[in-house]
C-alpha positions in Angstrom: -4.4 4.3 -18.3 -7.3 4.7 -20.7 -8.2 8.1 -21.8 -11.9 9.2 -21.7 -13.9 8.7 -24.9 -14.9 11.9 -26.7 -11.5 13.5 -26.2 -9.8 11.9 -29.2 -11.5 14.3 -31.6 -10.8 17.3 -29.5 -7.1 16.3 -29.3 -6.5 17.9 -32.7 -8.9 20.8 -32.4 -6.0 23.3 -32.1 -4.7 22.2 -35.6 -8.2 22.4 -37.0 -8.7 26.0 -35.7 -5.3 27.0 -37.3 -6.3 25.6 -40.7 -9.8 27.1 -40.4 -8.3 30.5 -39.7 -5.9 30.3 -42.7 -8.8 29.1 -44.9 -11.0 31.9 -43.7 -8.3 34.5 -44.4 -7.9 33.2 -48.0 -11.7 32.9 -48.5 -12.5 36.4 -47.3 -9.5 37.9 -49.1 -10.8 37.1 -52.5 -14.2 38.9 -52.4 -12.6 41.8 -50.4 -10.0 42.1 -53.1 -12.6 42.2 -55.9 -14.6 44.7 -53.9 -11.6 47.0 -53.3 -10.6 46.8 -57.0 -14.1 47.9 -58.1 -14.3 50.8 -55.6 -10.7 52.0 -56.3 -11.0 51.6 -60.1 -8.0 49.3 -60.0 -5.7 51.5 -58.0 -3.0 49.1 -56.8 -1.9 51.2 -53.9 -5.4 51.4 -52.4 -6.0 47.8 -53.0 -2.7 46.8 -51.3 -3.5 48.9 -48.3 -7.0 47.5 -48.0 -5.7 43.9 -48.4 -2.9 44.5 -45.8 -5.4 45.8 -43.3 -7.7 42.8 -43.9 -4.9 40.3 -43.6 -3.7 42.0 -40.4 -7.2 42.0 -38.9 -7.8 38.3 -39.7 -4.3 37.4 -38.5 -5.0 39.2 -35.3 -8.2 37.3 -34.9 -6.4 34.1 -35.5 -3.8 35.1 -32.8 -6.6 35.9 -30.4 -8.2 32.5 -31.0 -4.9 30.8 -30.4 -4.2 32.8 -27.2 -7.6 31.7 -25.9 -6.9 28.1 -26.9 -3.5 28.1 -25.1 -5.1 29.5 -22.0 -7.7 26.8 -22.0 -5.5 23.9 -23.1 -2.1 24.7 -21.5 -2.1 27.5 -19.0 -5.3 26.5 -17.1 -4.2 22.9 -16.5 -0.7 24.0 -15.7 -2.0 26.4 -13.1 -4.1 23.7 -11.6 -1.2 21.2 -11.6 1.1 23.8 -10.0 -1.4 24.6 -7.2 -2.1 20.9 -6.6 1.6 20.0 -6.3 2.2 23.0 -4.0 -0.7 21.8 -1.7 0.6 18.2 -1.7 4.1 19.4 -0.9 2.6 21.2 2.1 1.0 18.0 3.3 -2.5 18.5 2.0 -3.4 15.2 0.3 -7.1 16.0 0.0 -6.5 18.0 -3.2 -8.2 16.6 -6.3 -8.0 18.0 -9.9 -11.1 18.1 -12.2 -10.5 15.8 -15.0 -14.0 15.7 -16.4 -13.6 18.6 -18.8 -14.6 18.1 -22.4 -11.4 19.7 -23.5 -8.3 17.6 -24.1 -5.4 19.2 -22.3 -2.8 17.7 -24.6 -1.7 15.0 -22.2 -2.0 17.2 -19.1 -5.3 15.5 -18.3 -3.4 12.2 -17.8 -0.9 14.0 -15.5 -3.8 15.4 -13.6 -5.3 12.0 -13.2 -2.0 10.6 -12.0 -1.7 13.5 -9.5 -5.2 12.6 -8.2 -4.1 8.9 -7.8 -0.9 10.0 -6.1 -2.7 12.3 -3.7 -5.2 9.6 -2.9 -2.5 7.0 -2.2 -0.5 9.5 -0.1 -3.7 10.2 1.9 -4.1 6.5 2.6 -0.5 6.2 3.6 -0.9 9.2 6.0 -3.9 7.6 7.6 -2.1 4.3 7.9 0.9 6.1 9.4 -1.2 7.9 11.9 -3.0 4.7 12.8 0.3 2.8 13.1 1.7 5.5 15.4 -1.4 5.5 17.5 -1.4 1.7 17.8 2.3 1.6 18.6 1.8 4.2 21.3 -1.1 2.2 22.8 0.9 -1.1 22.7 3.9 0.5 24.3 1.8 2.1 27.1 0.4 -1.2 28.3 3.6 -3.1 29.2 5.3 0.2 30.4 2.3 0.8 32.7 2.7 -2.8 34.0 6.4 -2.4 34.6 5.9 0.9 36.4 3.2 -0.5 38.6 5.0 -3.6 39.7 8.3 -1.7 40.2 6.4 0.5 42.7 5.0 -2.6 44.4 8.5 -4.1 44.7 9.6 -1.1 46.6 7.4 -2.0 49.6 9.5 -3.0 52.6 7.2 -5.6 54.1 6.6 -7.5 50.8 6.3 -11.3 51.2 8.5 -13.6 49.2 5.6 -15.1 47.2 4.3 -11.7 46.2 7.8 -10.5 45.3 8.2 -13.5 42.9 4.8 -12.9 41.4 5.6 -9.3 40.7 9.0 -10.2 39.3 7.3 -12.7 36.9 4.9 -10.0 35.8 7.8 -7.7 35.1 9.5 -10.3 33.0 6.4 -11.0 31.0 5.8 -7.3 30.4 9.4 -6.7 29.4 9.3 -9.7 27.0 6.1 -8.4 25.4 7.8 -5.0 25.0 10.9 -6.5 23.5 8.8 -8.6 21.0 6.8 -5.5 20.0 9.9 -3.4 19.3 11.6 -6.4 17.5 8.6 -6.9 15.2 8.3 -3.1 14.5 12.0 -3.0 13.5 11.6 -6.1 11.3 8.5 -4.6 9.6 10.2 -1.3 9.1 13.2 -3.1 7.5 11.0 -5.1 5.2 8.9 -2.2 4.1 12.0 -0.1 3.2 14.1 -2.9 1.7 13.6 -2.8 -2.1 15.9 -5.7 -3.0 16.3 -8.9 -1.0 19.8 -10.4 -0.8 21.3 -13.5 0.9 19.3 -16.0 -1.2 20.4 -19.6 -0.7 19.1 -23.1 -0.9 17.0 -23.7 2.2 15.8 -27.1 3.3 12.3 -26.3 4.5 11.9 -29.7 6.3 15.0 -29.1 8.3 13.9 -25.6 9.3 10.6 -26.9 10.5 12.0 -29.8 12.4 14.4 -27.5 14.3 11.6 -25.1 15.0 9.3 -27.8 16.4 12.1 -28.9 18.7 12.5 -25.4 20.0 8.7 -25.3 20.8 8.5 -28.8 22.2 8.4 -27.6 25.9 5.4 -25.3 25.2 3.7 -28.1 23.2 4.1 -30.6 26.0 3.1 -28.1 28.7 -0.3 -27.8 27.1 -0.5 -31.5 26.3 -0.9 -30.8 22.6 -0.6 -33.6 20.1 1.6 -32.7 17.1 1.5 -34.5 13.8 4.4 -33.9 11.4 4.4 -34.7 7.6 7.5 -33.2 6.1 8.8 -34.1 2.7 12.4 -33.4 1.8 11.9 -30.1 0.0 14.4 -27.2 -0.8 13.7 -23.7 -2.0 16.1 -20.9 -3.1 15.1 -18.1 -0.6 16.2 -16.2 2.4 16.5 -18.5 5.4 16.2 -15.9 8.1 12.9 -14.6 6.7 11.4 -18.0 6.3 12.2 -18.7 10.0 10.1 -15.6 10.9 7.2 -17.1 9.0 7.4 -20.6 10.5 8.0 -19.3 14.0 5.0 -17.0 13.9 2.6 -19.6 12.5 3.7 -22.4 14.9 3.6 -20.1 18.0 0.1 -18.9 17.0 -1.1 -22.5 16.6 0.2 -23.3 20.1 -1.2 -20.1 21.6 -4.7 -20.6 20.1 -5.0 -24.4 20.7 -6.5 -25.5 24.0 -4.9 -28.1 26.2 -5.2 -31.6 24.7 -5.7 -30.2 21.2 -3.9 -31.1 18.0 -1.4 -29.3 15.6 -0.4 -30.6 12.2 2.7 -29.3 10.3 3.2 -30.4 6.7 5.6 -29.6 3.8 5.3 -30.9 0.3 6.2 -30.0 -3.3 3.4 -29.5 -5.8 4.0 -28.5 -9.4 7.5 -27.1 -8.7 6.3 -25.1 -5.7 6.7 -25.8 -2.0 3.5 -25.8 0.1 3.8 -25.5 3.9 0.7 -25.7 6.1 0.2 -25.3 9.8 -3.2 -26.5 11.2 -4.6 -26.4 14.6 -7.7 -27.5 16.4 -8.0 -24.3 18.3 -10.5 -21.5 18.6 -10.7 -20.7 14.9 -12.1 -17.4 13.6 -15.1 -15.9 11.9 -14.9 -15.0 8.2 -14.8 -11.3 9.2 -11.7 -11.9 11.4 -10.1 -14.0 8.6 -10.3 -11.0 6.2 -8.4 -8.8 8.6 -6.0 -11.2 10.2 -3.0 -9.9 8.3 -3.6 -6.3 9.3 -1.1 -4.6 11.7 -2.1 -4.7 15.3 -5.4 -6.5 14.6 -6.2 -9.2 17.1 -9.4 -11.1 16.4 -9.3 -13.1 19.7 -9.2 -10.6 22.5 -8.8 -13.4 25.1 -5.1 -13.7 24.0 -4.2 -10.1 23.7 -1.7 -10.4 26.6 0.2 -13.0 24.6 0.8 -10.9 21.5 0.8 -7.5 19.9 -1.0 -8.1 16.6 2.1 -7.7 14.5 3.1 -11.4 14.0 0.8 -12.2 11.0 1.3 -8.8 9.5 5.0 -9.5 9.5 4.4 -13.0 8.0 2.4 -11.5 5.2 5.0 -8.9 4.5 7.8 -11.5 4.4 5.8 -13.8 2.0 5.0 -10.9 -0.3 8.7 -9.9 -0.4 9.7 -13.5 -1.2 7.2 -13.6 -4.0 5.0 -16.3 -2.4 1.4 -16.4 -1.1 -0.3 -17.2 2.1 -4.0 -18.1 2.7 -6.0 -19.1 5.8 -9.1 -21.3 6.1 -10.8 -21.4 9.5 -14.1 -22.0 11.2 -15.0 -20.7 14.6 -14.5 -23.3 17.3 -12.9 -25.8 14.9 -9.4 -24.5 14.3 -7.5 -22.8 11.5 -5.1 -23.8 8.7 -2.5 -21.4 7.3 -1.0 -22.4 4.0 2.1 -20.9 2.5 3.2 -21.4 -1.1 6.7 -20.5 -2.2 
């Protein structure tokens, strides 16, 4: 952190004051000594008493100056820091310390700036936490309301078989959405609290993607989607389970947002010692504004597919990629599809 200009000179002002006071005592002592000697006719006792009083007075003046300096430079910022930390400890993250003073607080000003940054970050975290809880509550209410409604309908005695099957399917869909939401929340929470990743191993990316495509082949064929695969034989040292989360979310999103008869392309290649995986689709695409927010928790740019997701998939993907030390980017155009590119 760079310190403010103009404070470097004032950093030593305490020492300057000390030496000025000493010099002042010596400078004033000489003429006072001569004056006392003339008035007392050279009486050493009188001269000693006068000089003692003068030295005590000047020394007291120096102590007073030093007390004022300490109050301004040490006690004042310490009191501000103490009050600020007490407020933060009580949950008030709006507190801000004034760091624009011309005085240099001997390093305390940097502590005050750091406290301001800490309070600001804690405030952001609190807002995100509140938003997250609000979003989770909203997302939980929707499938629970569906489950409750259809359970009540299933209790009707004269319910036709077709209606019963329809309601049962709606219950299954709602329960699956609820399960996916809770699973993603738990995964996100684990990633956000896990400082060190373990279980690193050599992972064949092409094999992972091939197995995943096979798992989704029914959904791909059901929508009549054409899939193009271009997979080089590439291996990375990473965490296999986390990479599967990334590929699964990207491919399922591509299928979800691609209309019947569309096209999906999955590729994996090695470039300059890094592995690059891309998943492209010819689906609905997105606006630049949506692209900027696509990795936010619970954000769903295409509201027509809200029943098929919960807005946590890409947030989870971004968190995984960040943890693994990679990067992810998206290029898209509304109505012309999207391409997600992951570099590890």
